PLY file of the C-alpha trace (Angstrom):
ply
format ascii 1.0
element vertex 415
property float x
property float y
property float z
element edge 414
property int vertex1
property int vertex2
end_header
0.00 0.00 0.00
1.43 3.35 -1.03
1.14 6.65 0.72
0.58 9.80 -1.31
2.38 13.03 -0.53
0.05 15.99 -0.20
0.68 18.64 -2.80
1.61 22.10 -1.52
-1.40 24.37 -1.13
-0.15 26.73 -3.82
-0.49 24.04 -6.51
-4.26 24.38 -6.14
-6.47 27.35 -6.95
-6.85 29.76 -4.06
-9.95 31.46 -2.83
-10.25 35.23 -2.69
-9.96 35.03 1.09
-6.70 33.04 0.83
-5.25 35.52 -1.67
-6.17 38.37 0.66
-4.55 36.53 3.57
-1.34 36.19 1.58
-1.37 39.90 0.78
-1.80 40.64 4.48
1.05 38.26 5.36
3.33 40.01 2.88
2.40 43.47 4.11
2.93 42.46 7.76
6.27 40.78 7.02
7.54 44.02 5.51
6.06 46.09 8.35
7.86 43.93 10.91
11.16 43.28 9.18
12.01 45.80 6.45
15.20 47.58 7.48
14.96 50.92 5.68
11.65 52.55 6.54
13.42 55.50 8.15
15.14 56.20 4.82
11.83 56.19 2.92
8.99 58.67 2.58
6.54 55.76 2.42
3.48 55.64 4.68
3.47 51.84 4.96
0.39 51.71 7.18
-1.59 53.28 4.35
-0.79 50.59 1.77
-3.83 48.29 2.35
-6.24 51.22 2.13
-4.61 52.56 -1.02
-5.05 49.19 -2.75
-8.35 48.13 -1.18
-10.25 48.03 -4.50
-7.73 45.64 -6.10
-7.57 43.67 -2.84
-11.35 43.18 -2.81
-11.33 41.83 -6.38
-8.49 39.31 -6.17
-9.47 36.12 -7.97
-6.25 34.50 -9.27
-2.64 34.05 -8.25
-1.61 36.38 -11.08
-3.87 39.06 -9.61
-1.98 38.72 -6.35
1.42 38.85 -8.07
0.44 42.13 -9.74
-0.82 43.55 -6.46
2.30 42.48 -4.56
4.45 44.14 -7.21
2.50 47.34 -6.63
2.94 46.94 -2.89
6.71 46.59 -3.17
6.82 49.58 -5.52
5.79 51.65 -2.50
9.29 51.03 -1.11
11.02 52.21 -4.32
13.69 49.68 -3.42
15.00 47.45 -6.24
16.31 44.96 -3.68
12.76 44.24 -2.44
11.37 41.85 -5.05
9.26 38.78 -5.75
10.69 35.44 -6.83
8.17 35.32 -9.66
6.78 37.71 -12.24
4.12 38.08 -14.90
4.73 38.18 -18.63
4.39 41.97 -18.59
6.11 42.73 -15.26
8.85 45.33 -15.13
12.33 43.89 -15.37
14.48 43.90 -12.26
17.15 46.54 -11.84
20.07 46.07 -12.15
19.98 42.42 -13.30
17.51 42.98 -16.16
18.58 46.51 -17.07
20.94 47.73 -19.76
20.81 51.48 -19.03
21.66 53.54 -15.97
20.22 57.03 -15.75
19.80 59.90 -13.31
17.85 63.13 -13.20
19.86 66.29 -13.77
17.34 68.97 -13.14
14.43 67.98 -15.36
16.60 66.04 -17.81
16.76 62.23 -17.74
20.43 61.59 -18.53
22.00 58.24 -19.42
25.11 57.84 -17.27
26.11 54.26 -18.13
25.34 51.56 -20.71
25.75 47.87 -19.94
28.56 46.22 -21.88
27.37 43.77 -24.53
23.75 44.91 -24.32
21.19 45.81 -26.96
21.50 49.41 -25.79
25.25 49.42 -26.42
24.76 47.82 -29.85
22.19 50.50 -30.67
24.80 53.19 -30.04
23.31 54.67 -26.86
26.02 56.47 -24.90
26.51 58.15 -21.53
25.37 61.73 -21.84
22.38 60.97 -24.07
19.17 62.57 -22.79
15.96 60.52 -22.85
13.01 62.55 -24.14
10.29 59.96 -24.70
9.48 56.31 -24.15
7.37 55.54 -27.18
4.91 58.40 -27.53
5.04 59.21 -23.81
7.29 61.97 -22.43
9.78 60.39 -20.07
8.66 62.43 -17.07
5.07 61.27 -17.66
6.22 57.63 -17.86
8.12 58.04 -14.60
5.17 59.71 -12.89
2.98 56.71 -13.78
5.57 54.33 -12.29
5.62 55.99 -8.87
3.64 54.67 -5.89
0.65 55.98 -3.97
1.96 56.45 -0.42
4.77 58.99 -0.82
5.21 62.40 -2.49
6.22 62.07 -6.13
8.82 64.77 -5.60
11.05 62.37 -3.60
14.35 62.30 -5.49
15.25 58.70 -4.61
11.83 57.49 -5.78
12.11 59.41 -9.06
15.54 57.92 -9.72
14.24 54.40 -9.00
11.25 54.93 -11.30
13.42 56.34 -14.11
15.73 53.33 -14.14
12.76 50.98 -13.91
10.90 52.40 -16.91
14.11 52.40 -18.94
14.61 48.70 -18.12
11.08 48.22 -19.42
8.66 45.34 -19.21
9.27 41.74 -20.16
8.21 41.09 -23.72
7.86 44.75 -24.69
10.07 46.70 -27.10
11.43 50.03 -25.87
11.29 52.87 -28.40
13.46 55.62 -26.90
13.67 59.14 -28.25
17.10 60.49 -27.37
18.89 63.81 -27.68
22.64 64.09 -28.14
23.72 67.68 -28.49
21.35 69.21 -31.02
20.49 65.89 -32.71
17.35 63.90 -31.84
16.87 60.28 -32.86
14.69 57.31 -31.95
16.13 53.91 -31.06
13.96 50.83 -30.63
15.40 48.25 -28.26
14.13 44.68 -28.80
11.47 43.07 -26.62
13.58 40.06 -25.70
15.12 39.65 -22.25
18.89 39.80 -22.62
20.26 38.58 -19.33
18.25 35.52 -18.31
20.95 32.85 -18.51
24.11 32.36 -16.48
27.38 32.31 -18.48
28.86 28.86 -18.96
32.00 29.61 -16.93
31.83 31.13 -13.42
34.98 33.15 -14.11
36.88 34.36 -17.15
40.66 34.70 -17.03
42.90 36.90 -19.19
46.45 38.23 -19.22
46.80 41.94 -19.83
49.83 44.03 -20.83
52.43 44.54 -18.13
51.99 41.02 -16.71
48.66 41.84 -15.11
46.17 39.04 -14.51
42.46 39.70 -15.01
39.80 37.52 -13.34
36.19 38.41 -14.14
33.26 37.02 -12.13
30.44 36.19 -14.57
27.44 36.93 -12.33
28.48 33.86 -10.38
28.67 34.94 -6.74
25.70 32.66 -6.02
27.38 29.65 -7.63
29.54 27.49 -5.36
31.48 26.39 -8.45
32.92 29.91 -8.58
35.10 29.08 -5.55
37.12 26.37 -7.29
37.12 28.36 -10.53
38.54 31.42 -8.77
41.16 29.30 -7.01
42.24 27.81 -10.34
42.40 31.27 -11.91
44.51 32.67 -9.07
46.87 29.69 -9.11
47.26 29.99 -12.88
48.30 33.63 -12.55
51.12 33.12 -10.05
53.63 34.67 -12.44
51.59 37.85 -12.93
52.94 40.91 -11.14
49.44 42.20 -10.23
45.80 41.18 -10.33
42.50 42.73 -11.41
39.38 41.22 -9.83
36.48 42.31 -12.02
33.09 42.54 -10.28
31.32 44.63 -12.93
29.03 41.76 -13.98
27.57 40.67 -10.64
24.08 42.25 -10.78
22.29 39.21 -9.35
24.27 39.27 -6.12
25.02 35.91 -4.54
25.90 34.58 -1.12
28.51 35.36 1.48
30.01 31.87 1.32
31.34 32.47 -2.20
32.33 36.05 -1.39
34.21 35.07 1.79
35.91 32.21 -0.05
37.25 34.66 -2.63
38.25 37.32 -0.12
39.81 34.66 2.11
42.55 34.13 -0.47
43.84 37.63 0.27
43.93 37.85 4.09
46.47 36.43 6.53
44.17 36.31 9.58
40.57 36.84 10.56
39.51 40.38 9.65
36.17 42.25 9.69
34.89 42.96 6.21
31.37 44.33 6.76
29.08 45.53 9.54
25.45 44.42 10.06
22.54 46.11 11.82
19.16 44.47 12.53
16.55 47.28 12.94
13.62 44.90 13.52
15.08 43.74 16.83
15.56 47.30 18.01
11.99 48.18 16.97
10.68 45.18 18.93
12.83 45.35 22.05
14.41 48.79 22.14
17.84 47.10 22.19
20.18 47.75 19.27
21.78 44.72 17.63
24.79 45.07 15.35
27.82 42.94 14.60
30.93 42.65 12.48
31.26 39.79 10.01
34.73 38.31 9.67
36.55 36.77 6.75
39.06 34.00 7.46
42.20 33.02 5.53
41.80 30.28 2.96
44.51 28.52 1.02
48.16 27.93 1.84
49.27 31.57 1.78
47.58 34.90 1.11
48.00 36.59 -2.25
50.48 39.43 -1.67
50.74 41.24 -5.00
48.88 44.48 -5.87
45.15 43.99 -6.44
42.62 46.24 -8.17
38.88 45.53 -7.84
36.69 46.82 -10.68
33.10 47.84 -9.90
30.26 49.58 -11.70
26.50 50.05 -11.79
26.03 46.31 -12.47
27.97 45.37 -9.32
25.05 44.40 -7.11
24.32 43.15 -3.61
26.99 40.54 -2.71
29.22 42.02 -5.40
29.00 45.29 -3.48
29.73 43.44 -0.24
32.83 41.83 -1.74
34.06 45.19 -3.03
33.74 46.90 0.36
35.37 43.82 1.89
38.48 44.27 -0.27
38.55 47.92 0.78
37.92 47.23 4.48
40.65 44.58 4.69
43.03 46.75 2.64
43.67 43.90 0.27
42.52 45.63 -2.91
42.01 49.12 -4.36
38.50 49.66 -5.70
38.33 51.32 -9.13
35.17 52.25 -11.03
31.86 54.07 -10.71
29.27 53.99 -7.98
27.77 50.50 -7.67
24.12 49.44 -7.92
23.43 50.74 -4.41
21.17 47.82 -3.43
20.02 48.10 0.15
21.02 45.62 2.81
20.93 41.87 3.17
17.69 40.13 2.24
15.60 37.44 3.92
13.17 35.27 2.01
9.49 35.15 2.97
7.18 32.47 1.51
3.45 33.21 1.52
1.39 30.33 2.96
-1.37 29.87 0.38
0.30 30.73 -2.93
3.96 29.90 -2.22
5.01 33.24 -3.66
8.42 34.25 -2.34
9.46 37.77 -1.40
13.01 38.95 -0.83
13.05 41.76 1.75
16.08 43.76 2.91
15.99 43.04 6.66
19.57 43.89 7.68
21.41 47.12 7.06
24.95 46.66 5.77
27.94 48.95 6.25
31.61 49.20 5.48
33.56 48.55 8.69
34.26 52.30 8.85
30.50 52.95 9.19
29.78 54.01 5.59
26.47 52.52 4.37
27.24 49.98 1.67
24.93 51.76 -0.76
26.91 55.00 -0.28
30.39 53.56 -0.83
32.46 55.20 -3.55
35.53 53.71 -5.27
38.95 55.02 -4.27
39.77 55.56 -7.95
36.75 56.92 -9.88
36.19 56.20 -13.57
34.39 58.60 -15.91
32.64 56.34 -18.42
31.42 59.33 -20.43
34.97 60.01 -21.61
35.51 56.69 -23.33
33.64 54.21 -25.45
34.16 50.96 -27.31
36.66 49.52 -28.01
38.38 51.20 -25.05
37.51 49.85 -21.61
37.99 52.85 -19.28
37.82 50.66 -16.17
40.67 48.40 -17.23
42.68 51.38 -18.47
42.26 53.12 -15.10
43.33 49.93 -13.32
46.44 49.55 -15.48
47.39 53.19 -14.92
47.05 52.74 -11.17
49.09 49.54 -11.22
51.83 51.13 -13.36
52.70 53.71 -10.69
56.22 53.09 -9.26
54.87 52.56 -5.74
52.79 49.51 -6.71
55.05 46.78 -5.37
54.17 43.64 -3.44
51.72 44.90 -0.87
52.28 44.49 2.87
49.61 42.56 4.71
47.27 44.76 6.77
48.15 45.32 10.43
44.58 45.83 11.66
0 1
1 2
2 3
3 4
4 5
5 6
6 7
7 8
8 9
9 10
10 11
11 12
12 13
13 14
14 15
15 16
16 17
17 18
18 19
19 20
20 21
21 22
22 23
23 24
24 25
25 26
26 27
27 28
28 29
29 30
30 31
31 32
32 33
33 34
34 35
35 36
36 37
37 38
38 39
39 40
40 41
41 42
42 43
43 44
44 45
45 46
46 47
47 48
48 49
49 50
50 51
51 52
52 53
53 54
54 55
55 56
56 57
57 58
58 59
59 60
60 61
61 62
62 63
63 64
64 65
65 66
66 67
67 68
68 69
69 70
70 71
71 72
72 73
73 74
74 75
75 76
76 77
77 78
78 79
79 80
80 81
81 82
82 83
83 84
84 85
85 86
86 87
87 88
88 89
89 90
90 91
91 92
92 93
93 94
94 95
95 96
96 97
97 98
98 99
99 100
100 101
101 102
102 103
103 104
104 105
105 106
106 107
107 108
108 109
109 110
110 111
111 112
112 113
113 114
114 115
115 116
116 117
117 118
118 119
119 120
120 121
121 122
122 123
123 124
124 125
125 126
126 127
127 128
128 129
129 130
130 131
131 132
132 133
133 134
134 135
135 136
136 137
137 138
138 139
139 140
140 141
141 142
142 143
143 144
144 145
145 146
146 147
147 148
148 149
149 150
150 151
151 152
152 153
153 154
154 155
155 156
156 157
157 158
158 159
159 160
160 161
161 162
162 163
163 164
164 165
165 166
166 167
167 168
168 169
169 170
170 171
171 172
172 173
173 174
174 175
175 176
176 177
177 178
178 179
179 180
180 181
181 182
182 183
183 184
184 185
185 186
186 187
187 188
188 189
189 190
190 191
191 192
192 193
193 194
194 195
195 196
196 197
197 198
198 199
199 200
200 201
201 202
202 203
203 204
204 205
205 206
206 207
207 208
208 209
209 210
210 211
211 212
212 213
213 214
214 215
215 216
216 217
217 218
218 219
219 220
220 221
221 222
222 223
223 224
224 225
225 226
226 227
227 228
228 229
229 230
230 231
231 232
232 233
233 234
234 235
235 236
236 237
237 238
238 239
239 240
240 241
241 242
242 243
243 244
244 245
245 246
246 247
247 248
248 249
249 250
250 251
251 252
252 253
253 254
254 255
255 256
256 257
257 258
258 259
259 260
260 261
261 262
262 263
263 264
264 265
265 266
266 267
267 268
268 269
269 270
270 271
271 272
272 273
273 274
274 275
275 276
276 277
277 278
278 279
279 280
280 281
281 282
282 283
283 284
284 285
285 286
286 287
287 288
288 289
289 290
290 291
291 292
292 293
293 294
294 295
295 296
296 297
297 298
298 299
299 300
300 301
301 302
302 303
303 304
304 305
305 306
306 307
307 308
308 309
309 310
310 311
311 312
312 313
313 314
314 315
315 316
316 317
317 318
318 319
319 320
320 321
321 322
322 323
323 324
324 325
325 326
326 327
327 328
328 329
329 330
330 331
331 332
332 333
333 334
334 335
335 336
336 337
337 338
338 339
339 340
340 341
341 342
342 343
343 344
344 345
345 346
346 347
347 348
348 349
349 350
350 351
351 352
352 353
353 354
354 355
355 356
356 357
357 358
358 359
359 360
360 361
361 362
362 363
363 364
364 365
365 366
366 367
367 368
368 369
369 370
370 371
371 372
372 373
373 374
374 375
375 376
376 377
377 378
378 379
379 380
380 381
381 382
382 383
383 384
384 385
385 386
386 387
387 388
388 389
389 390
390 391
391 392
392 393
393 394
394 395
395 396
396 397
397 398
398 399
399 400
400 401
401 402
402 403
403 404
404 405
405 406
406 407
407 408
408 409
409 410
410 411
411 412
412 413
413 414
C-alpha cells in the first residue's frame, strides 16, 4: 500500500480570502522586518487602504502577483522583489537593465550603458538625454511608475522609477527618443530579455599588458562552483605581477560563502569585512543589535601582490559586499563608478497559500568604517562618459594605477 504526498497548497487554486490573507502576510512581514523605513517617505500603514479596490477583487494568483508588485513599488527599493513575475512585469534593476540614468534637473540623462547589451549595440552612450518612451514623455512615464503612499517629488523614488521604466517590461520593445547635443533620434530596443541565462564559466581569465592578470566574475557569486574556478584562476596567474578582480558583472548578487571564499585568499588572519545592523530587533525590544562579520584566511598563503577591484553600476548586492570587503581589509584598491546601491541583506518570505516568495532587505549593511554599503564610492573613480568601445575605461584606469612606481608587493594589513 502506497502513501501519497500531499501537494503544496499553492499548486491548487486559491480562494479570494486566501489571496487576501497572503497579501496581508506580505504586508505584515515588511512592516515587521524591512530595514529601511526611516530612509523612505513611504506611509506603509496606508498601503492596504490605497489598494483596497484591487484587494477586494483578487481572484487569481496572477492578480496577487500584480498587487504584490505594486505593494513593493511603495518602497522604491529594487532589492525588495518577488521570486516570480508576470509576462508583462517590469524587469528587475540592475539584473535585467541595460541602461543607468539619473535626473539632472528635469533632464533624464543616461550615465552608463551595460557592456554587450542591446542598448550598447544601438549606439546609446553616456550623456544621451531621454526625451520619450514611445509616444510618452519620459517624465510622464516616470510619474505613472511611482507609488501611492509617498510624495512624487522624492528624489530617490524618481531615480528608482526612471531606471525601472528604462529597463522596461518583459516582452515589450522600448522605443526611446534620445537627444545628443542638437540631434534627436529614436532607437527601438528589442522586446527580448537579454540577461536571463548564467554564463557557462563562473569566471573568465585573461592576461593583460604589463603582466597583469584579469579575473572576471560572470554573475556567479551565487554559484559554489565559482570558488574552485577562482582558485584555479589565481593559481594559474602566479607569475603575474598584479591582479585585477572584475566585479562589474555581478548584478544578481550571490551569497557570502562564495564572497568570503574569494576574499579569504587575500587575508592572513581573521579580519572584519562588513558591519550588520538588525533594525527589527531594536523596533521590537528597544535594544540595538549590530555585529561585524569576519573573513578568514583560505589557502596555503595569502595573495600578496597588488590587487585592483573593478566595480560599476552592475555590481550588485553581494558584489557590493565583496568590493567593500576588499577595501575594508586593505587587500585591494576599488576602481570604477558607484555601484548598484542595493540596500542591505535580504531574507526570504514564503506566503502560505500561494507559495510566492518575497526577498526583503531586513539587515542594514555597512563598510567597517561605518559608511552605508549603498553610499560607498571607489577610491579611484572612472568617468565612463569620456571613453567608449573599443576602449575599456575601467581596465585602463586599473592599469594606470598599477603602473605607478609605488605599486610593489603589498604588505599585509596590520589591523
